[in-house]
C-alpha positions, 0 to 999 in steps of 0.5 A, spaced: 554 397 619 560 392 617 560 384 617 566 382 621 565 375 621 560 369 620 561 362 621 560 356 626 562 356 633 562 352 639 558 355 645 560 354 652 555 349 653 558 344 648 552 346 643 554 350 637 551 356 634 550 355 626 551 363 624 554 368 628 554 375 625 558 381 628 556 388 626 560 394 628 559 401 628 565 406 630 563 406 637 559 399 638 560 392 637 554 388 637 553 380 636 547 377 632 546 370 633 542 365 630 542 358 634 542 351 632 544 345 633 545 342 626 552 338 628 552 332 633 555 334 640 562 333 641 565 327 643 566 325 651 574 326 653 578 320 653 582 323 658 581 321 666 584 324 672 587 318 676 585 319 683 587 312 685 594 315 684 594 323 685 589 327 689 584 332 686 588 337 691 594 336 687 590 337 680 587 344 683 594 346 685 596 346 678 590 348 674 588 354 679 594 358 678 594 356 670 587 359 670 589 365 674 595 366 669 590 366 663 592 359 660 584 358 658 580 362 654 574 361 650 575 360 642 575 368 641 581 368 646 577 372 651 578 370 659 573 365 661 569 366 668 572 361 673 565 357 673 566 356 666 573 354 666 572 349 671 566 346 669 570 345 662 576 342 666 571 338 670 568 335 664 575 334 660 578 330 666 571 327 669 572 329 676 568 334 680 572 341 680 567 346 679 569 350 685 576 350 685 577 355 691 573 351 696 577 345 695 584 349 695 581 353 701 581 346 705 588 344 703 590 351 706 586 350 712 589 343 713 596 344 710 598 351 710 605 352 708 607 345 708 610 340 704 604 337 701 602 344 698 609 344 694 610 337 693 607 337 686 611 342 683 617 339 685 615 333 682 613 337 676 620 340 676 624 333 676 620 330 671 621 337 666 629 336 668 629 329 666 626 330 660 631 336 658 637 332 660 635 326 656 633 331 650 
């Protein structure tokens, strides 16, 4: 067996694994972990979602396609399960978006193919064009 990596990594729960050894044989990769929390917890995100000016549905209309396109991964570049990705985004934005498909499903029932489901993308496009034209 060969040690491929050792070091400190964060886990998805905000803690840290103080030592990770990855052992490999020709057809087998095995991860051996030694848990520990020697380092302080990460600082709380300073970013808050502005819910008085924007809807949570608009935030999800942006984030969910980004998730489906693979924009969010773990530290090793692996795809995240939807639940983990949106738990992290919930913590980051200080807003409950743990079950994005439920929230998006509600908008589809009420506003299917309406202007409301596409308005945020038009606004984003306008802001991007504004930036590009002033660069």
